[in-house]
NUFIVO-241530 format. One record per residue (C-alpha): residue number from 1; x, y negated, z negated. Coordinates in pm, whole numbers, padded with zeros to 5 digits, always signed. Each point is the difference from the previous one (the first is absolute). Layout:
(NUM (X Y Z)) ...
// end
This chain:
(1 (+09900 +04838 -01234)) (2 (-00320 +00088 +00099)) (3 (-00162 -00311 -00018)) (4 (+00308 -00170 +00165)) (5 (-00048 +00225 +00281)) (6 (-00370 -00143 +00020)) (7 (+00056 -00300 -00037)) (8 (+00263 +00033 +00302)) (9 (-00237 +00166 +00222)) (10 (-00279 -00278 -00014)) (11 (+00264 -00284 +00028)) (12 (+00097 +00197 +00333)) (13 (-00378 +00035 +00110)) (14 (-00064 -00346 -00057)) (15 (+00345 -00109 +00214)) (16 (-00162 +00224 +00296)) (17 (-00317 -00182 -00031)) (18 (+00145 -00324 +00038)) (19 (+00202 +00079 +00274)) (20 (-00285 +00199 +00170)) (21 (-00188 -00330 -00015)) (22 (+00249 -00194 +00195)) (23 (-00041 -00094 +00334)) (24 (+00160 +00210 +00279)) (25 (+00384 -00109 +00039)) (26 (+00176 +00112 +00333)) (27 (+00109 +00310 -00025)) (28 (-00303 +00128 -00162)) (29 (-00208 +00201 +00215)) (30 (-00400 +00046 -00127)) (31 (-00194 +00317 +00087)) (32 (-00302 -00216 +00153)) (33 (+00316 -00152 +00236)) (34 (+00000 +00304 +00161)) (35 (-00010 +00050 +00428)) (36 (-00071 +00365 +00036)) (37 (-00123 +00024 +00380)) (38 (-00072 -00225 +00305)) (39 (-00178 -00286 -00143)) (40 (+00051 +00072 -00355)) (41 (-00211 +00147 -00281)) (42 (-00362 +00129 +00190)) (43 (+00131 -00133 +00298)) (44 (-00107 -00361 -00100)) (45 (+00256 -00226 +00127)) (46 (-00008 -00211 -00327)) (47 (+00292 -00015 -00261)) (48 (-00017 -00035 -00371)) (49 (+00220 -00334 -00032)) (50 (+00112 -00336 +00103)) (51 (+00232 +00035 +00280)) (52 (+00137 -00308 +00156)) (53 (-00194 -00186 +00271)) (54 (+00329 -00204 +00116)) (55 (+00343 +00186 +00096)) (56 (+00317 -00131 +00217)) (57 (+00154 +00263 +00124)) (58 (+00307 -00211 +00111)) (59 (+00054 -00195 -00316)) (60 (-00083 +00307 -00185)) (61 (-00280 -00154 -00228)) (62 (-00196 +00218 -00117)) (63 (+00141 +00295 +00157)) (64 (+00119 +00256 -00327)) (65 (+00173 +00212 +00269)) (66 (+00036 +00119 +00363)) (67 (+00137 +00368 +00076)) (68 (+00072 +00110 +00356)) (69 (-00199 +00309 +00100)) (70 (+00211 +00179 +00314)) (71 (-00219 +00096 +00299)) (72 (-00327 -00063 +00054)) (73 (-00296 +00065 -00213)) (74 (-00397 -00160 -00005)) (75 (-00113 +00171 -00319)) (76 (-00048 -00183 -00348)) (77 (+00210 -00048 -00242)) (78 (-00163 +00213 -00323)) (79 (+00052 -00029 -00391)) (80 (+00010 +00182 -00251)) (81 (+00117 -00151 -00324)) (82 (+00334 -00095 +00055)) (83 (+00041 +00158 +00365)) (84 (-00041 -00098 +00347)) (85 (-00060 +00281 +00246)) (86 (+00024 -00068 +00376)) (87 (+00075 +00215 +00283)) (88 (+00228 -00127 +00337)) (89 (+00098 +00211 +00345)) (90 (+00345 -00132 +00076)) (91 (+00132 +00109 +00323)) (92 (+00323 +00138 +00047)) (93 (+00131 -00252 +00227)) (94 (-00225 -00310 -00002)) (95 (-00005 -00292 -00278)) (96 (-00294 -00164 +00108)) (97 (-00222 +00235 +00183)) (98 (-00218 -00205 +00275)) (99 (-00315 -00117 -00151)) (100 (-00300 -00178 +00153)) (101 (-00214 -00259 -00125)) (102 (-00290 -00186 +00162)) (103 (-00337 +00157 +00088)) (104 (+00028 +00315 +00118)) (105 (+00350 -00009 -00020)) (106 (+00051 +00034 +00395)) (107 (-00137 +00223 +00162)) (108 (-00057 +00277 -00204)) (109 (+00241 +00253 +00178)) (110 (+00214 +00182 -00310)) (111 (+00374 -00132 -00062)) (112 (+00214 +00234 +00165)) (113 (+00327 +00093 -00209)) (114 (+00269 +00250 +00045)) (115 (+00183 +00132 -00338)) (116 (-00107 +00122 -00293)) (117 (-00169 -00118 -00322)) (118 (+00004 +00050 -00386)) (119 (-00312 -00050 -00186)) (120 (+00098 -00130 -00406)) (121 (-00204 -00042 -00282)) (122 (+00165 -00302 -00204)) (123 (-00071 -00047 -00380)) (124 (+00115 -00398 -00092)) (125 (+00055 -00132 -00352)) (126 (-00288 -00261 -00073)) (127 (+00140 -00251 -00183)) (128 (+00345 -00053 +00243)) (129 (-00080 +00218 +00290)) (130 (+00295 +00226 -00062)) (131 (-00016 +00323 +00178)) (132 (-00051 +00264 -00235)) (133 (-00034 +00309 +00213)) (134 (-00061 +00109 +00393)) (135 (-00090 +00318 +00142)) (136 (+00047 +00087 +00384)) (137 (-00303 +00190 +00052)) (138 (+00029 +00108 +00393)) (139 (+00235 -00112 +00301)) (140 (-00022 +00063 +00341)) (141 (-00166 -00127 +00305)) (142 (-00378 -00093 -00105)) (143 (-00261 +00230 +00109)) (144 (-00200 -00315 +00108)) (145 (+00098 -00347 +00179)) (146 (-00107 -00313 -00151)) (147 (-00191 -00304 +00073)) (148 (+00178 -00267 +00079)) (149 (-00145 -00221 -00297)) (150 (+00028 +00346 -00253)) (151 (+00285 +00151 -00155)) (152 (+00065 +00404 -00057)) (153 (-00082 -00127 -00385)) (154 (-00377 -00139 -00006)) (155 (-00072 +00202 -00321)) (156 (+00032 -00114 -00355)) (157 (+00022 +00220 -00262)) (158 (-00236 +00076 -00285)) (159 (+00100 +00067 -00336)) (160 (-00164 +00134 -00349)) (161 (+00328 -00170 -00198)) (162 (+00104 +00376 -00055)) (163 (+00023 +00111 +00462)) (164 (+00092 -00166 +00251)) (165 (-00164 +00111 +00366)) (166 (+00101 -00092 +00320)) (167 (-00191 +00025 +00353)) (168 (+00196 -00019 +00317)) (169 (-00254 +00162 +00204)) (170 (+00139 +00226 +00267)) (171 (+00299 -00005 -00220)) (172 (-00149 +00158 -00347)) (173 (-00091 -00048 -00326)) (174 (+00165 -00014 -00306)) (175 (-00023 -00024 -00381)) (176 (+00265 -00089 -00190)) (177 (+00022 -00128 -00397)) (178 (+00082 -00341 -00080)) (179 (+00395 +00091 -00056)) (180 (+00004 +00129 +00366)) (181 (-00014 +00407 -00010)) (182 (-00190 +00148 +00266)) (183 (-00336 +00164 -00140)) (184 (-00138 +00141 +00319)) (185 (-00020 -00058 +00387)) (186 (-00259 +00053 +00245)) (187 (-00037 -00004 +00379)) (188 (-00321 -00107 +00170)) (189 (+00108 +00061 +00356)) (190 (+00008 -00248 +00272)) (191 (-00231 -00276 -00057)) (192 (-00046 -00213 +00321)) (193 (-00131 -00329 -00102)) (194 (-00082 -00261 +00335)) (195 (-00300 -00117 +00191)) (196 (-00242 +00281 +00075)) (197 (-00076 -00127 +00343)) (198 (+00373 -00017 +00088)) (199 (+00119 +00314 -00143)) (200 (+00375 -00028 +00136)) (201 (+00111 -00234 -00224)) (202 (+00123 +00011 -00365)) (203 (-00049 -00267 -00247)) (204 (+00127 +00157 -00334)) (205 (-00195 +00151 -00287)) (206 (-00091 -00292 -00300)) (207 (-00249 +00175 -00232)) (208 (+00138 -00013 -00350)) (209 (-00072 +00294 -00301)) (210 (-00241 -00099 -00244)) (211 (+00054 +00205 -00334)) (212 (-00281 +00048 -00233)) (213 (-00086 +00284 -00289)) (214 (+00305 +00169 +00057)) (215 (-00073 -00027 +00371)) (216 (+00119 -00080 +00336)) (217 (-00248 -00117 +00228)) (218 (+00122 -00069 +00407)) (219 (-00174 -00115 +00266)) (220 (+00131 +00144 +00329)) (221 (-00183 -00095 +00284)) (222 (+00164 +00024 +00332)) (223 (-00007 +00137 +00373)) (224 (+00131 +00293 -00050)) (225 (-00153 +00056 -00417)) (226 (-00277 -00150 -00144)) (227 (-00031 +00119 -00430)) (228 (+00017 -00161 -00333)) (229 (+00194 +00230 -00225)) (230 (-00009 +00022 -00385)) (231 (+00344 +00123 -00180)) (232 (+00094 +00110 -00338)) (233 (+00243 -00245 -00081)) (234 (+00220 +00212 -00259)) (235 (+00033 +00281 +00262)) (236 (-00092 -00139 +00388)) (237 (-00214 +00295 -00008)) (238 (-00324 -00104 +00214)) (239 (-00345 +00005 -00168)) (240 (-00213 -00120 +00300)) (241 (-00028 -00084 +00348)) (242 (-00312 -00196 +00160)) (243 (+00041 -00009 +00358)) (244 (-00109 -00314 +00189)) (245 (-00141 -00096 +00330)) (246 (+00165 -00357 +00070)) (247 (+00216 -00136 +00174)) (248 (+00372 -00137 -00076)) (249 (+00020 -00174 -00314)) (250 (+00237 -00231 -00178)) (251 (-00176 -00047 -00346)) (252 (+00056 +00064 -00395)) (253 (-00260 +00232 -00114)) (254 (-00184 -00124 -00352)) (255 (-00153 +00206 -00301)) (256 (-00265 -00133 -00172)) (257 (-00152 +00122 -00291)) (258 (-00361 -00050 -00070)) (259 (-00265 +00105 -00238)) (260 (+00189 +00319 -00019)) (261 (+00028 +00020 +00359)) (262 (+00369 -00031 +00159)) (263 (+00035 -00038 +00364)) (264 (+00255 -00059 +00238)) (265 (-00103 -00289 +00228)) (266 (+00167 +00015 +00369)) (267 (+00003 -00292 +00309)) (268 (-00087 +00152 +00308)) (269 (-00135 -00088 +00316)) (270 (-00233 +00294 +00053)) (271 (-00017 +00134 -00381)) (272 (+00073 -00278 -00230)) (273 (-00103 +00175 -00315)) (274 (+00026 +00163 -00356)) (275 (+00056 +00322 -00128)) (276 (-00057 +00182 -00290)) (277 (+00336 +00050 -00155)) (278 (-00062 +00319 -00174)) (279 (-00208 +00148 +00299)) (280 (+00131 -00164 +00286)) (281 (-00390 -00064 +00093)) (282 (-00055 -00300 +00204)) (283 (-00243 -00249 -00207)) (284 (-00048 -00256 +00263)) (285 (+00133 -00105 +00326)) (286 (+00021 -00321 +00213)) (287 (+00075 -00033 +00388)) (288 (+00096 -00224 +00301)) (289 (+00205 -00263 -00167)) (290 (+00320 -00071 +00127)) (291 (+00150 +00246 +00181)) (292 (+00371 -00027 -00128)) (293 (-00045 -00001 -00360)) (294 (+00293 -00135 -00215)) (295 (-00150 -00187 -00345)) (296 (-00074 +00236 -00309)) (297 (-00303 -00038 -00151)) (298 (-00059 -00135 -00309)) (299 (-00225 -00022 -00348)) (300 (-00086 -00251 -00174)) (301 (-00338 -00160 -00193)) (302 (-00165 +00360 +00024)) (303 (+00028 +00032 +00417)) (304 (+00241 +00149 +00254)) (305 (+00100 -00240 +00258)) (306 (+00118 +00083 +00346)) (307 (+00123 -00179 +00318)) (308 (+00149 +00035 +00300)) (309 (+00055 -00217 +00309)) (310 (+00086 +00121 +00315)) (311 (-00229 +00007 +00301)) (312 (-00271 -00092 -00309)) (313 (+00029 -00149 -00289)) (314 (-00220 +00106 -00313)) (315 (-00007 -00063 -00346)) (316 (-00223 +00320 -00211)) (317 (-00035 -00063 -00388)) (318 (-00119 +00387 -00122)) (319 (-00184 +00105 -00299)) (320 (+00238 +00285 -00151)) (321 (-00330 +00163 -00061)) (322 (-00066 +00026 +00357)) (323 (-00118 +00331 +00198)) (324 (-00017 +00063 +00342)) (325 (+00091 -00233 +00324)) (326 (-00025 -00322 -00100)) (327 (+00107 -00112 +00353)) (328 (-00269 -00327 +00078)) (329 (-00169 -00107 +00357)) (330 (+00198 -00157 +00201)) (331 (+00060 -00395 -00101)) (332 (-00333 +00065 -00188)) (333 (+00120 -00190 -00360)) (334 (-00357 +00070 -00104)) (335 (-00025 +00387 +00064)) (336 (+00194 +00116 -00269)) (337 (+00005 +00383 -00126)) (338 (-00039 +00066 -00385)) (339 (+00378 +00020 -00131)) (340 (+00103 -00302 +00196)) (341 (+00014 -00299 -00202)) (342 (+00067 -00246 +00292)) (343 (+00226 +00007 +00321)) (344 (+00058 -00288 +00239)) (345 (+00116 +00085 +00323)) (346 (+00275 -00285 +00087)) (347 (+00271 -00117 -00223)) (348 (+00182 +00319 -00047)) (349 (+00363 +00099 -00019)) (350 (+00204 +00167 +00220)) (351 (+00330 +00068 -00182)) (352 (+00029 -00160 -00342)) (353 (-00229 +00131 -00284)) (354 (-00204 -00240 -00122)) (355 (-00014 -00100 -00388)) (356 (-00293 -00036 -00251)) (357 (+00070 -00228 -00326)) (358 (-00277 -00100 -00198)) (359 (-00307 -00041 +00221)) (360 (+00119 -00079 +00306)) (361 (+00138 +00225 +00301)) (362 (+00353 -00168 +00159)) (363 (-00008 +00179 +00323)) (364 (+00344 -00103 +00201)) (365 (+00005 +00091 +00376)) (366 (+00339 +00097 +00174)) (367 (-00039 -00385 +00181)) (368 (+00005 -00191 -00319)) (369 (-00377 -00077 +00004)) (370 (-00137 +00051 -00407)) (371 (-00355 +00052 -00021)) (372 (-00145 +00003 -00403)) (373 (-00380 +00120 -00057)) (374 (-00156 +00085 -00313)) (375 (+00125 +00378 -00090)) (376 (-00333 +00098 -00125)) (377 (-00254 -00194 +00279)) (378 (+00208 -00019 +00298)) (379 (-00048 -00399 +00028)) (380 (+00222 -00178 +00192)) (381 (+00196 -00241 -00217)) (382 (+00252 -00124 +00213)) (383 (+00220 +00005 +00286)) (384 (+00351 -00114 +00072)) (385 (+00346 +00078 +00200)) (386 (+00235 +00042 -00268)) (387 (+00315 -00052 +00280)) (388 (-00023 -00249 +00223)) (389 (+00330 +00113 +00202)) (390 (-00223 +00273 +00158)) (391 (+00203 +00262 -00273)) (392 (-00105 +00395 +00025)) (393 (-00063 +00173 -00376)) (394 (+00062 +00387 -00047)) (395 (+00059 +00002 -00347)) (396 (-00290 -00052 -00219)) (397 (-00089 -00251 -00262)) (398 (+00050 +00020 -00389)) (399 (-00111 -00169 -00264)) (400 (+00089 -00164 -00359)) (401 (-00136 -00225 -00266)) (402 (-00184 -00116 +00265)) (403 (+00218 -00082 +00259)) (404 (-00020 +00218 +00322)) (405 (+00319 +00084 +00214)) (406 (-00030 +00026 +00381)) (407 (+00351 +00104 +00186)) (408 (+00042 -00085 +00348)) (409 (+00212 +00214 +00218)) (410 (+00207 -00306 +00075)) (411 (+00133 +00021 -00362)) (412 (-00261 -00292 -00120)) (413 (-00201 +00014 -00323)) (414 (-00294 -00116 -00054)) (415 (-00127 -00078 -00355)) (416 (-00377 -00073 -00029)) (417 (-00212 -00075 -00308)) (418 (-00332 +00223 -00046)) (419 (-00262 -00147 +00040)) (420 (-00351 -00139 +00181)) (421 (+00232 -00221 +00213)) (422 (+00340 +00046 +00180)) (423 (+00294 -00174 -00217)) (424 (+00360 +00048 +00108)) (425 (+00201 +00043 -00289)) (426 (+00341 +00029 +00178)) (427 (+00182 +00103 +00314)) (428 (+00324 +00236 -00039)) (429 (+00275 +00129 +00243)) (430 (+00160 +00302 -00085)) (431 (+00243 -00040 +00339)) (432 (-00043 +00312 +00172)) (433 (-00286 +00216 +00163)) (434 (-00197 +00154 -00261)) (435 (-00238 +00270 +00055)) (436 (-00025 +00213 -00367)) (437 (-00356 -00123 -00201)) (438 (+00211 -00170 -00362)) (439 (-00087 +00164 -00325)) (440 (-00030 -00182 -00356)) (441 (+00150 +00136 -00318)) (442 (-00151 -00245 -00290)) (443 (+00171 -00335 +00094)) (444 (+00234 +00131 +00287)) (445 (-00107 +00021 +00355)) (446 (+00222 +00250 +00225)) (447 (+00015 -00100 +00363)) (448 (+00157 +00249 +00264)) (449 (+00164 -00174 +00302)) (450 (+00121 +00202 +00298)) (451 (+00383 +00016 -00173)) (452 (-00090 -00096 -00422)) (453 (-00211 +00072 -00286)) (454 (-00048 -00337 -00177)) (455 (-00090 -00019 -00357)) (456 (-00202 -00355 -00068)) (457 (-00023 -00103 -00381)) (458 (+00011 -00344 -00172)) (459 (+00346 -00107 -00087)) (460 (+00087 -00303 -00263)) (461 (+00034 -00322 +00180)) (462 (+00395 +00009 +00051)) (463 (+00039 +00382 +00000)) (464 (+00244 +00130 +00247)) (465 (-00166 +00192 +00303)) 
// end
């Protein structure tokens, strides 16, 4: 009988190896396809698969599913395994809260809204969009008003596959297990985000949490509080607080590990900087960029990239071993401090975060002007306006399989082929306002509009919508 068991075991191994060698099917999710935080693994914005470059919302072509998301939220969908996580804020009476688009979204005054909101974390199944669980974390009047273009749920969640961390700024930080069980919560106080030169304006919080090595990192640059906080992921216990000297920012921090040193990189106006994760020591600093910093830092090809574009529009490429003050002399590209690989005083981005694909840095400003540079040298490759209609862009670009996806606030998704020349691949209409940065889970593209979440995936010819 032992020999029979051995033969059966060998047969099962062979069969198992055969099925593992098959390409993934519609219901199969690979670990490499996870999109665990804002802009995915390493905050790079690059997916692992081959999502469609063309689809049609009206006919259902390449629309795998569509799920209504109640309330209003600009957080990106986050994916781990077969689960999609996102946040929203639901008004007690308004089914469709007011939302503006275009440059500034009006005068810059916050929205005046009466009534209570409920802040939610939602978990959907990736394969069909069905709701697996929903948790209401808080209800009441918002502590801070929101900008006309913003929501009360701007921050994307972060997950390590075991825990899900959701941050709602002044409404608190919450940690769940992946099945929706609350593990801990933390109140970081009132976080007033608004322009430094108009402190009465309230625009809402937007920096997303980052998980690294069982730690949660938050950047809280506000008018009344300016700090980076490091928390224990399992307990919520505060491990370290780094005081910053800056104006309000809306940028998500970046964790960079290089040559045994791990640093937290923060965008800013007075203090773009890198901090040692373990000690909190400031390693390097830059100042005098744009005065309303929004884009998140990038790390690719051994360099850290930072940009901002309100007032000024610089782009910086920083060596991760840099030390000290890296601020270059005014508009003198020849004067470059050690540790600053290259910099350009123009072509930066106001809101969308750029993307590095291969050796090219793609920067699409909120006005739809795409600037492509050599990521290693800063040399200009081309400039091209990707929207002839004057559309505005708040979502950041994502990429996969040699294609870049640029999402306008009007809901037009422009797909551009990567390379040294501008090559339009497709334009797709979502049919409604789209402020959220898309996510990529393998061969699936997830796009959140003002009302719905879409999963876009290749469907066989003749398949039903």
